[in-house]
C-alpha positions in Angstrom: 194.5 -79.2 -19.0 196.3 -76.6 -20.6 194.1 -76.2 -23.1 191.7 -75.7 -20.5 193.5 -72.8 -19.3 194.4 -70.9 -22.3 190.9 -71.1 -23.0 190.3 -69.5 -20.2 193.4 -66.5 -20.2 192.2 -66.2 -24.3 188.6 -65.0 -22.9 188.9 -63.4 -20.2 191.8 -61.4 -22.9 188.7 -61.4 -25.0 187.0 -60.0 -22.3 189.6 -57.4 -21.0 189.7 -56.4 -24.7 186.2 -55.4 -25.2 185.9 -53.8 -22.0 188.4 -51.4 -23.0 186.5 -50.7 -26.2 184.1 -50.1 -24.3 184.9 -47.7 -21.5 186.9 -45.9 -25.3 183.2 -45.4 -26.5 181.4 -44.2 -23.9 184.2 -42.1 -23.0 184.5 -40.8 -27.1 180.7 -40.1 -26.4 180.9 -38.1 -23.0 183.2 -35.9 -25.3 180.8 -35.7 -28.0 178.2 -34.3 -25.8 179.9 -31.4 -25.4 181.5 -30.9 -28.9 179.1 -32.1 -31.3 175.5 -33.2 -29.3 173.8 -33.5 -32.0 175.7 -37.0 -33.3 176.2 -38.7 -29.6 176.1 -42.7 -30.9 172.2 -43.0 -29.2 171.9 -40.4 -31.3 173.2 -41.5 -34.7 171.5 -44.9 -34.0 168.3 -43.5 -33.4 169.1 -40.9 -36.6 169.7 -44.5 -38.3 166.6 -46.4 -37.0 164.0 -44.2 -38.0 165.2 -43.8 -41.4 165.3 -46.9 -41.8 161.8 -47.3 -41.4 161.1 -44.5 -42.7 163.4 -43.4 -45.9 163.5 -40.4 -46.9 162.9 -39.3 -50.5 165.6 -36.0 -50.4 167.9 -34.2 -47.9 165.4 -32.0 -45.9 162.9 -35.6 -45.0 166.1 -36.9 -44.2 166.3 -34.1 -41.8 163.1 -33.5 -40.3 163.4 -37.8 -39.9 166.6 -38.3 -39.0 166.1 -35.9 -36.3 162.8 -37.6 -35.4 160.3 -34.2 -35.2 157.0 -34.6 -34.1 155.0 -32.0 -35.2 152.5 -32.9 -38.3 153.4 -31.6 -41.8 157.1 -31.1 -40.3 158.9 -29.8 -44.1 156.5 -26.8 -44.3 156.8 -26.0 -40.3 160.8 -25.8 -41.2 160.1 -23.7 -44.6 158.0 -21.4 -42.8 160.7 -20.7 -39.9 163.7 -21.0 -41.6 162.1 -18.0 -43.6 162.1 -15.8 -41.5 164.9 -16.9 -39.5 168.4 -14.6 -39.7 172.5 -15.4 -39.8 173.8 -12.8 -37.2 177.2 -12.4 -37.4 179.7 -10.3 -35.2 182.8 -10.1 -35.7 184.5 -13.7 -36.0 181.0 -15.1 -34.0 178.0 -16.0 -36.0 174.1 -16.6 -34.0 170.8 -16.2 -35.1 167.0 -14.1 -34.9 163.8 -14.3 -36.5 161.4 -11.6 -37.9 158.6 -10.9 -35.9 157.2 -8.3 -38.0 158.0 -6.6 -41.5 161.7 -4.5 -39.5 161.7 -6.1 -36.7 164.5 -9.2 -36.2 164.3 -10.5 -32.6 167.9 -12.1 -30.8 169.2 -12.6 -27.7 171.6 -9.8 -26.9 174.9 -11.3 -26.2 174.9 -12.1 -30.1 174.2 -8.3 -31.0 177.4 -7.9 -28.8 180.8 -6.6 -30.9 181.7 -4.0 -32.7 180.1 -4.9 -36.2 177.2 -6.4 -37.1 175.3 -7.9 -40.0 172.1 -9.5 -41.3 171.7 -12.5 -43.8 168.2 -13.3 -45.0 167.9 -16.6 -45.4 167.4 -18.3 -49.0 164.4 -21.1 -48.4 165.3 -24.5 -51.0 162.8 -26.6 -52.2 164.2 -30.6 -50.9 167.1 -29.1 -48.2 168.0 -27.4 -46.0 168.0 -23.5 -45.9 171.0 -21.0 -47.0 171.9 -17.5 -45.8 170.9 -15.6 -49.3 171.6 -11.7 -49.8 172.2 -9.4 -47.3 170.1 -6.6 -45.4 171.1 -3.3 -43.9 170.2 -2.0 -40.6 169.1 1.1 -39.3 169.4 0.8 -35.8 169.5 -2.1 -33.0 167.6 -1.6 -29.6 169.0 -4.4 -26.2 166.2 -4.4 -23.2 168.0 -3.8 -20.1 168.8 -6.7 -18.1 167.7 -9.3 -20.4 169.3 -11.5 -23.2 166.6 -9.8 -25.4 167.6 -7.6 -28.4 165.8 -6.0 -31.9 167.6 -5.0 -34.6 165.7 -2.6 -36.4 166.1 -3.0 -40.4 166.1 -0.6 -43.0 163.8 -1.7 -45.5 160.8 -4.6 -45.3 160.7 -7.7 -45.1 157.8 -10.7 -46.3 158.5 -13.4 -44.2 158.1 -13.1 -40.4 156.5 -15.1 -37.3 153.5 -13.8 -35.4 153.9 -14.5 -31.8 152.0 -16.9 -29.4 149.6 -15.9 -26.5 148.4 -19.0 -26.0 150.8 -21.8 -23.9 148.2 -24.7 -23.3 148.5 -26.1 -26.2 151.3 -28.8 -27.3 154.9 -29.0 -25.8 156.6 -30.5 -29.2 159.0 -27.4 -30.0 161.1 -26.7 -33.2 164.2 -25.4 -32.9 165.5 -23.1 -35.8 169.3 -21.8 -35.5 173.5 -22.2 -36.2 174.9 -24.7 -34.2 177.8 -25.3 -35.0 177.7 -23.0 -38.4 175.5 -25.8 -39.6 173.1 -23.1 -41.0 169.6 -23.7 -40.9 169.4 -26.3 -38.9 166.7 -27.9 -37.0 166.5 -29.5 -33.7 163.5 -31.2 -31.8 163.0 -29.9 -28.1 159.8 -29.7 -25.8 158.8 -27.6 -23.0 159.5 -27.6 -19.5 157.5 -25.8 -16.4 155.2 -24.6 -18.8 153.3 -22.9 -15.9 156.9 -20.6 -15.8 156.7 -18.6 -18.8 153.5 -16.9 -17.5 155.2 -16.2 -14.2 159.0 -15.3 -15.9 160.3 -14.0 -18.9 162.0 -17.5 -19.8 161.0 -21.1 -21.5 162.4 -23.8 -20.8 162.6 -26.3 -23.0 164.3 -29.8 -22.3 165.9 -32.7 -25.9 167.6 -29.8 -27.9 171.4 -29.0 -27.5 171.6 -25.5 -28.0 174.9 -25.0 -28.9 177.5 -21.6 -30.7 175.6 -20.6 -32.9 172.3 -21.2 -32.3 171.8 -18.6 -30.0 168.9 -15.8 -31.2 167.2 -18.6 -32.8 163.7 -19.5 -33.3 162.0 -21.7 -30.3 158.0 -22.6 -32.4 155.7 -24.4 -31.6 153.9 -27.1 -33.9 151.0 -24.2 -35.0 154.2 -21.9 -36.4 154.0 -18.7 -33.8 157.7 -18.4 -32.2 157.2 -19.2 -28.4 160.4 -17.7 -27.5 164.5 -16.9 -29.1 166.9 -19.2 -27.5 169.8 -17.7 -25.1 171.4 -20.5 -23.3 171.8 -23.8 -22.5 172.1 -24.6 -17.9 173.7 -27.0 -16.6 175.4 -27.8 -19.4 178.0 -29.5 -18.0 175.4 -32.4 -16.9 174.1 -34.9 -19.4 170.6 -35.2 -16.9 170.0 -31.8 -15.9 171.1 -29.4 -18.4 168.2 -27.4 -20.0 168.0 -24.9 -22.7 166.9 -21.6 -21.8 165.1 -19.3 -24.0 163.4 -15.4 -23.4 159.7 -16.4 -24.7 157.6 -14.8 -26.7 155.3 -12.8 -23.8 158.7 -11.0 -22.6 159.2 -10.4 -26.4 156.1 -8.5 -26.9 156.1 -6.6 -23.6 159.5 -4.9 -24.3 159.1 -4.4 -28.2 156.6 -2.4 -27.4 158.0 -0.7 -24.7 160.8 0.3 -26.9 158.2 1.1 -28.9 159.4 -1.1 -31.9 155.9 -3.3 -31.2 
């Protein structure tokens, strides 16, 4: 009987210990959803499983496979998008922007909200993520009134830019390239939500992506490689189930660029 009681107590102690550990893991995972959303435990497990099924040949493949990007030719697509994406620094903040013409960069207005603004061009690598490269001089900054949208006009032309998407009836899969938490030229996958909202508002709403500091102004691109919008903000950020990304859509970008006389 004593042995039986002791065995029961041991099982209870083990159960309690496991519940405590499980609770701590849940609490830490919840914290990660706010501080480092790309590295929550479920995403780490999925990433590890994808890489186990399809071993990468280089760092860029590891990033793309680990993210589970649904687009075909994802490596070429990433290089094209990264090649048109810039790093924008204002005082102590970092954001992104994307060339939509030889001298025109579209970004979020709050990204250029600072006393000093500088733009750095990408250095696209063959087998790894792109990195910040040379700087380019700014001629002017135009802000869209009442909207989180701005345009930077550079003094000299740049060779890579993205065409604006005009047809929103295609695939809902997206890529988002930005600099979350100073992870330069990081890629995330996303998908369009409320597609009909694009034709009736200034916005594009997307899910699955984790908008974080440094991602603002980043390119939202469809699998065909055309720009669908630029990242603005995350709504319902405190709610894991309801949170979603919000961007300024390409229809609106084209309209404001034309109204400002730069498109």
